[in-house]
C-alpha positions in Angstrom: 105.4 -72.5 60.6 105.3 -68.9 61.8 101.8 -68.2 60.8 101.5 -64.9 62.2 104.3 -62.1 61.3 106.3 -63.6 58.5 102.9 -65.1 57.1 101.6 -61.4 56.9 104.5 -59.9 55.3 104.5 -62.8 52.6 100.7 -62.3 52.2 101.3 -58.6 51.8 103.8 -59.1 48.8 101.8 -61.8 47.1 98.4 -60.0 47.3 100.1 -56.8 45.8 101.2 -58.9 42.9 98.0 -60.6 42.6 96.1 -57.3 42.4 98.7 -55.5 40.2 97.6 -54.1 37.0 98.7 -55.0 34.7 99.4 -58.3 36.3 103.0 -58.8 37.6 104.0 -62.1 35.6 107.1 -62.7 37.8 104.9 -64.2 40.6 105.2 -67.9 40.7 102.4 -69.7 41.8 101.5 -73.5 42.3 97.7 -74.5 42.6 96.9 -77.5 44.5 93.6 -78.7 43.6 92.0 -81.8 45.1 90.1 -82.6 41.9 89.6 -81.3 38.2 87.6 -78.4 38.2 88.5 -77.2 41.7 90.7 -74.9 40.8 88.3 -73.1 38.4 85.7 -72.9 41.1 87.9 -71.1 43.3 90.7 -69.3 41.2 89.7 -69.1 37.7 90.6 -65.3 37.6 94.0 -65.9 39.2 94.5 -68.7 36.6 93.8 -66.2 33.8 96.1 -63.5 35.5 99.0 -66.1 35.8 98.9 -68.5 33.1 102.4 -69.9 33.8 101.1 -71.2 36.8 101.6 -74.8 37.9 98.3 -76.9 38.6 98.8 -79.9 40.2 95.8 -82.3 40.9 95.8 -84.3 44.1 93.5 -87.0 42.6 92.4 -88.1 39.2 88.7 -87.3 40.0 87.6 -90.8 39.5 86.3 -92.6 42.8 86.5 -96.3 43.3 83.0 -96.6 43.6 81.1 -96.3 40.1 77.9 -94.9 41.9 79.7 -91.6 42.2 80.8 -91.2 38.3 78.8 -88.7 36.8 77.9 -87.7 33.1 78.7 -91.5 31.9 78.4 -94.3 30.9 82.1 -95.3 31.4 83.8 -98.5 30.9 85.9 -98.5 33.7 87.4 -96.0 36.4 90.2 -95.3 34.4 88.0 -94.4 31.4 86.5 -91.8 33.9 89.6 -90.5 35.1 90.8 -90.2 31.4 87.6 -88.2 30.6 88.4 -86.1 33.7 91.9 -85.4 32.4 90.8 -84.3 28.9 88.3 -81.8 30.5 90.7 -80.1 32.6 93.2 -79.5 29.6 90.5 -78.3 27.8 89.2 -76.0 30.4 92.5 -74.5 31.3 93.2 -73.7 27.6 90.5 -71.0 27.9 92.9 -69.3 30.5 95.8 -69.9 28.1 97.4 -72.6 30.5 99.2 -75.2 28.4 98.7 -78.9 29.2 102.3 -79.0 30.3 101.4 -76.9 33.3 99.2 -79.6 34.6 100.5 -82.1 37.0 98.9 -85.0 38.5 99.8 -86.8 41.7 97.5 -89.7 41.2 95.3 -90.5 44.2 92.0 -91.7 43.9 89.3 -89.7 44.6 87.9 -89.7 48.2 91.2 -91.8 49.1 94.1 -89.2 49.2 94.0 -89.1 52.9 95.1 -92.6 53.3 98.4 -91.7 51.9 98.9 -88.2 52.9 103.0 -88.5 53.7 103.6 -90.1 50.3 101.8 -86.7 48.5 103.4 -84.4 51.1 106.8 -85.9 49.7 105.6 -85.7 46.2 104.3 -82.1 46.4 107.6 -81.1 48.1 109.5 -82.4 45.2 107.5 -80.2 42.9 108.1 -77.2 45.4 111.7 -78.0 45.3 111.9 -77.4 41.5 109.7 -74.6 41.0 110.3 -72.5 44.1 107.1 -70.7 44.0 106.0 -67.7 45.9 102.7 -69.0 46.9 100.8 -72.3 47.0 96.8 -71.7 46.3 94.8 -74.4 47.6 91.8 -75.5 49.6 90.7 -74.3 53.1 90.0 -76.9 55.9 86.4 -76.9 56.3 84.9 -80.7 55.9 83.4 -80.1 52.5 85.2 -82.9 51.1 87.8 -85.2 52.6 90.1 -84.6 49.6 89.8 -80.8 50.0 91.1 -81.2 53.5 94.0 -83.4 52.4 94.9 -81.0 50.0 95.1 -78.1 52.7 96.9 -80.6 55.2 99.5 -81.3 52.4 99.9 -77.7 51.6 100.6 -76.8 55.3 102.8 -79.7 56.0 105.0 -79.0 53.0 105.2 -75.2 53.6 106.0 -75.7 57.2 109.5 -77.2 56.1 112.3 -74.7 56.8 113.4 -74.9 52.9 110.3 -73.4 52.0 109.8 -70.7 54.5 109.3 -68.3 51.9 106.6 -69.7 50.3 102.8 -68.2 51.6 99.9 -70.5 51.7 96.8 -69.0 50.0 93.2 -70.6 50.2 90.4 -70.4 47.8 86.6 -71.0 48.4 85.0 -74.5 47.9 82.3 -75.4 49.9 81.2 -76.5 53.5 78.2 -77.2 55.7 76.3 -74.6 57.6 72.9 -75.4 59.3 72.7 -78.5 57.4 73.1 -77.2 53.9 76.0 -76.8 51.5 77.4 -73.1 51.2 79.8 -72.3 48.3 81.8 -69.2 47.5 82.4 -68.3 51.0 85.2 -69.1 53.7 84.3 -71.0 57.0 85.3 -69.0 59.8 85.8 -71.9 61.8 85.8 -71.4 65.9 88.6 -74.1 66.0 91.1 -71.7 64.7 90.8 -69.4 67.9 93.8 -67.1 68.5 95.2 -68.5 65.1 92.6 -66.7 63.0 93.7 -63.9 61.0 91.7 -60.6 60.6 89.8 -61.3 57.2 89.9 -57.6 56.4 93.6 -57.8 56.1 94.1 -61.4 54.9 91.4 -62.0 52.2 90.6 -60.4 48.8 87.9 -60.7 46.3 87.5 -60.6 42.6 84.3 -59.3 41.3 84.4 -60.7 37.8 83.9 -58.7 34.9 81.6 -60.0 32.1 84.2 -61.2 29.9 85.8 -63.1 33.1 82.4 -64.7 33.7 82.0 -65.9 30.3 85.4 -67.3 30.4 84.6 -69.2 33.5 81.5 -70.2 32.2 83.4 -71.7 29.4 85.9 -73.5 31.5 83.3 -75.0 33.8 81.6 -75.9 30.7 84.4 -77.9 29.7 83.9 -80.3 32.6 81.0 -81.8 30.5 80.9 -85.1 33.1 80.6 -82.6 36.0 77.6 -80.5 34.7 75.3 -81.6 37.6 77.8 -80.9 40.3 79.0 -77.4 38.8 75.7 -75.8 38.2 75.5 -74.9 41.9 78.4 -72.6 41.9 78.5 -68.8 41.1 80.5 -67.4 38.3 80.5 -63.8 39.8 83.0 -63.7 42.7 86.1 -65.4 43.8 87.8 -64.9 47.0 91.3 -65.6 48.2 93.1 -65.4 51.6 96.2 -66.1 53.6 95.8 -69.4 55.2 95.6 -69.1 59.0 97.1 -72.4 60.0 95.2 -75.2 61.1 95.1 -77.5 63.9 94.2 -80.7 61.9 93.5 -82.7 65.1 90.4 -80.6 65.5 87.3 -80.6 63.5 86.8 -77.6 61.1 83.5 -76.7 62.8 81.1 -78.1 65.1 78.5 -80.7 64.1 78.3 -83.0 61.1 80.9 -82.2 58.4 79.4 -82.1 54.8 80.9 -85.3 53.5 79.6 -87.2 56.5 76.1 -86.0 55.8 76.4 -87.6 52.4 77.1 -90.8 53.9 80.5 -91.4 52.4 82.8 -94.2 54.0 85.1 -91.4 55.2 84.5 -89.8 58.6 85.9 -86.6 60.2 87.2 -88.6 63.0 89.0 -90.9 60.9 90.2 -88.1 58.4 91.8 -86.3 61.5 93.6 -89.5 62.9 95.1 -90.1 59.4 96.4 -86.3 59.4 97.7 -86.6 62.8 99.7 -89.8 61.7 101.1 -88.1 58.8 101.9 -84.9 60.7 104.1 -87.2 63.2 105.8 -88.8 60.3 106.7 -85.3 58.8 108.0 -84.2 62.1 110.1 -87.1 62.5 111.9 -86.7 59.3 112.4 -83.0 59.7 
């Protein structure tokens, strides 16, 4: 994909429409979130401005290992997944997004990277139908393997010639810095090198008004099962930027990734190998 001149031109138009007052309702957006609640953490203001957006969840938010289930008790993984689905529908209603605008790709939480090519194809079919102006998703930063998979799926899909006019826009999530978890900021990864875009021209920030903060609190509060997880995220500011284009064969930053520090089964090395394999498959099908 031409991540330089063409991407800059698309971003200039998309960012103009995002910032327009009143909002330009002609902007077509697909938000690809790894889990229910990720889209609220990173893009609640954007969703409120564009309630016709399609919100696509990569996973059902329910890990296979019950040790990772929060806010229970639950009878089964399916019970937990259904709880998270209901919470997502309620949360997005605060931004006037109807449940018909929610789509679930169906991956198991923490395992989406094992079927990356499948989800690229599934996501491409949604783009084909909607023909969006922009995909809004996670940045590649090693916070959660599903976040990184969403970033890879968006980039691999948008790199197809038929989606050449679709910009890839990133929202913040979280990543490791000096052994701690950082939220609400983008990782300026050294692995991007010359591909990295000037953040002064590729990033916009929303300082949320009091009413917008109240709305975001209500949206986050709807995710009752995730209360202990979400309490560490600010409701004051949200950032968006044009994706700089990633080399997924390289780690997002030096040192241990955040999910590696949590002792999860996935490692950065394994994730990168899965991404490399998926990318080769996509190129062979192009």
